C-alpha positions as CSV (number, residue, x, y, z in Angstrom):
1,X,-42.7,6.9,-8.2
2,X,-44.1,3.9,-9.9
3,X,-41.8,1.5,-11.5
4,X,-43.0,-1.0,-14.1
5,X,-39.7,-3.1,-14.8
6,X,-39.3,-5.5,-17.7
7,X,-37.2,-8.8,-17.2
8,X,-34.1,-6.8,-18.8
9,X,-34.3,-4.9,-15.4
10,X,-32.7,-7.5,-13.4
11,X,-30.1,-8.7,-16.4
12,X,-26.2,-7.7,-15.6
13,X,-23.4,-7.3,-17.7
14,X,-21.7,-10.3,-16.1
15,X,-23.8,-13.3,-16.1
16,X,-21.3,-15.9,-15.4
17,X,-21.6,-18.1,-12.2
18,X,-21.6,-15.4,-9.1
19,X,-20.0,-18.1,-7.2
20,X,-16.7,-17.6,-9.4
21,X,-16.7,-14.0,-9.0
22,X,-17.0,-14.2,-5.0
23,X,-14.5,-16.9,-4.9
24,X,-11.7,-14.5,-3.6
25,X,-11.7,-12.7,-0.6
26,X,-12.0,-8.8,-0.9
27,X,-10.9,-8.0,2.8
28,X,-11.4,-4.0,1.9
29,X,-14.0,-1.3,2.9
30,X,-16.6,-1.0,0.4
31,X,-17.6,2.7,1.4
32,X,-15.5,5.5,2.8
33,X,-15.2,6.2,6.8
34,X,-17.7,8.9,6.8
35,X,-20.8,6.5,5.1
36,X,-19.2,3.6,7.3
37,X,-20.2,5.9,10.5
38,X,-23.5,6.8,9.2
39,X,-24.1,3.2,9.0
40,X,-22.9,2.3,12.2
41,X,-25.1,5.1,13.7
42,X,-28.0,3.9,12.1
43,X,-27.8,0.8,13.3
44,X,-26.9,1.9,16.6
45,X,-30.3,4.1,16.3
46,X,-32.8,1.3,15.3
47,X,-31.0,-2.0,16.1
48,X,-32.6,-4.0,19.2
49,X,-29.8,-4.2,22.0
50,X,-29.4,-7.9,23.2
51,X,-31.5,-9.0,19.8
52,X,-30.7,-11.5,17.4
53,X,-29.5,-9.3,14.1
54,X,-29.4,-11.0,10.5
55,X,-26.5,-9.4,8.5
56,X,-27.7,-10.0,4.8
57,X,-25.2,-10.1,2.0
58,X,-22.3,-9.8,4.3
59,X,-18.7,-9.9,4.3
60,X,-15.7,-9.3,7.2
61,X,-17.3,-6.4,8.7
62,X,-20.6,-5.5,9.7
63,X,-20.3,-1.7,10.9
64,X,-22.3,-3.0,14.1
65,X,-21.6,-0.6,16.9
66,X,-18.6,-1.6,19.1
67,X,-20.6,-1.1,22.5
68,X,-23.7,-2.6,21.5
69,X,-24.1,-6.2,22.8
70,X,-26.4,-8.4,20.6
71,X,-27.2,-11.8,21.7
72,X,-26.9,-13.0,18.1
73,X,-25.2,-12.0,14.8
74,X,-25.6,-14.1,11.8
75,X,-24.3,-13.3,8.7
76,X,-24.7,-14.7,5.2
77,X,-22.8,-14.2,1.9
78,X,-20.8,-15.6,-0.8
79,X,-17.2,-15.7,0.5
80,X,-16.4,-18.1,3.1
81,X,-13.0,-16.7,4.4
82,X,-14.5,-13.2,4.4
83,X,-17.5,-14.1,6.4
84,X,-15.2,-16.7,8.8
85,X,-13.1,-13.1,9.3
86,X,-16.2,-11.5,10.7
87,X,-15.5,-10.5,14.3
88,X,-19.1,-9.6,15.4
89,X,-20.4,-13.1,13.4
90,X,-21.7,-15.7,16.0
91,X,-22.6,-18.2,12.9
92,X,-22.4,-17.7,9.2
93,X,-23.8,-19.2,5.7
94,X,-22.4,-19.3,2.4
95,X,-25.2,-18.7,0.3
96,X,-26.2,-17.7,-3.4
97,X,-29.2,-15.5,-3.2
98,X,-29.5,-15.3,-6.8
99,X,-29.7,-19.2,-7.3
100,X,-32.0,-19.5,-4.1
101,X,-33.8,-16.5,-2.6
102,X,-34.9,-18.8,0.2
103,X,-33.3,-17.9,3.7
104,X,-31.9,-21.2,5.7
105,X,-33.6,-19.9,8.8
106,X,-36.7,-20.2,11.0
107,X,-39.7,-18.2,11.0
108,X,-39.5,-15.2,13.3
109,X,-35.7,-16.0,14.1
110,X,-34.5,-12.5,14.4
111,X,-35.5,-9.5,15.8
112,X,-33.8,-7.2,12.8
113,X,-32.0,-7.6,9.4
114,X,-29.7,-5.3,7.7
115,X,-28.3,-5.3,4.1
116,X,-25.2,-3.0,3.3
117,X,-24.6,-1.7,-0.1
118,X,-25.4,-5.2,-1.5
119,X,-29.1,-4.8,-2.7
120,X,-27.8,-3.8,-6.0
121,X,-26.8,-7.4,-6.8
122,X,-30.0,-9.3,-6.1
123,X,-31.5,-10.7,-9.3
124,X,-34.7,-11.4,-7.3
125,X,-35.1,-8.9,-4.6
126,X,-38.9,-9.4,-4.2
127,X,-38.3,-13.0,-3.4
128,X,-35.2,-12.3,-0.7
129,X,-37.4,-9.3,0.8
130,X,-40.5,-11.6,1.1
131,X,-38.1,-14.2,3.1
132,X,-37.1,-11.6,5.3
133,X,-40.4,-11.0,6.1
134,X,-40.7,-14.2,7.5
135,X,-37.5,-14.5,9.4
136,X,-38.0,-10.9,10.9
137,X,-40.2,-10.7,14.2
138,X,-43.1,-8.7,13.8
139,X,-42.4,-5.2,14.4
140,X,-38.5,-5.6,13.9
141,X,-36.3,-3.4,11.7
142,X,-35.0,-3.8,8.1
143,X,-32.5,-1.7,7.2
144,X,-31.2,-1.4,4.0
145,X,-28.2,1.0,3.2
146,X,-26.5,2.0,-0.3
147,X,-24.0,4.1,-1.8
148,X,-22.9,4.9,-5.2
149,X,-20.2,2.3,-5.2
150,X,-20.6,-1.2,-6.6
151,X,-19.1,-3.8,-8.7
152,X,-20.9,-2.2,-12.2
153,X,-20.6,-5.8,-13.8
154,X,-22.7,-7.3,-11.6
155,X,-25.5,-5.0,-10.4
156,X,-28.5,-5.2,-12.0
157,X,-29.3,-3.0,-14.9
158,X,-32.1,-0.7,-13.3
159,X,-29.6,0.0,-10.4
160,X,-27.2,1.6,-13.1
161,X,-29.7,3.8,-14.6
162,X,-30.8,4.9,-11.6
163,X,-29.1,7.3,-8.8
164,X,-29.6,8.5,-5.4
165,X,-33.0,9.0,-4.0
166,X,-34.3,7.2,-6.7
167,X,-32.6,4.2,-6.2
168,X,-34.3,4.4,-2.2
169,X,-37.8,4.6,-4.1
170,X,-36.9,1.4,-6.2
171,X,-35.9,-0.4,-2.9
172,X,-39.1,0.5,-1.0
173,X,-40.9,-0.2,-4.3
174,X,-39.7,-3.6,-3.7
175,X,-40.2,-3.9,-0.3
176,X,-44.0,-2.6,-0.8
177,X,-44.4,-5.7,-3.6
178,X,-43.0,-8.0,-1.2
179,X,-45.6,-7.5,1.3
180,X,-45.1,-8.5,5.1
181,X,-43.4,-4.7,6.0
182,X,-44.6,-1.3,6.9
183,X,-42.9,1.9,6.4
184,X,-40.1,1.8,3.4
185,X,-39.0,5.3,4.4
186,X,-36.2,6.7,2.4
187,X,-33.5,8.4,4.4
188,X,-30.5,10.4,3.2
189,X,-27.4,10.0,5.6
190,X,-25.1,11.6,3.3
191,X,-22.2,13.6,5.2
192,X,-22.1,16.1,2.5
193,X,-18.8,15.1,1.5
194,X,-17.0,11.7,0.1
195,X,-19.6,8.9,-0.6
196,X,-22.9,9.4,-0.5
197,X,-25.3,7.1,2.0
198,X,-28.9,6.5,1.6
199,X,-31.3,4.0,4.0
200,X,-34.6,2.2,3.5
201,X,-35.9,1.8,6.7
202,X,-39.5,-0.8,7.2
203,X,-40.7,-3.1,9.8
204,X,-41.9,-6.4,9.5
205,X,-45.6,-7.1,10.1
């Protein structure tokens, strides 16, 4: 699928300051248990044990497999209280990627990166993905997962116009535009009941 997106594709219903929207913690699950299990299994299959992992647009839970040990889990998100409550995080950054898509990390700092049910809120997704290609070591996986749930007023317009596999193709298109990755495969991880779950899997060059 070829996407030719106008600037309006990245507009939101609520264009007020994102910092205000995320100023209070939401210590809830944003997908159901089956979808969470699928995310965790994906991470177990792809994330390198004893590696350094970046969980971007994170919150109080990262859905990492409990039995896998990582040398470092760094998380970045919008709410300090949520990030501080994440039991797997070794360090965290409060950072608004829509205001500043540049990541506060050095080149090749991580062995892998994840974005879970949050890619739809980025108003500059290609710039953020380009930054991810910079901070992930060559060959390291990027795992982006999404479902059909979102804060609709903060999701970008084009996301709300698509569904399912088409959203995955949009994410793969952004990854291709960003450069610095190979792959960008769209995978349906839905259980068949409850929340659907899709993943886009790529590797840094």
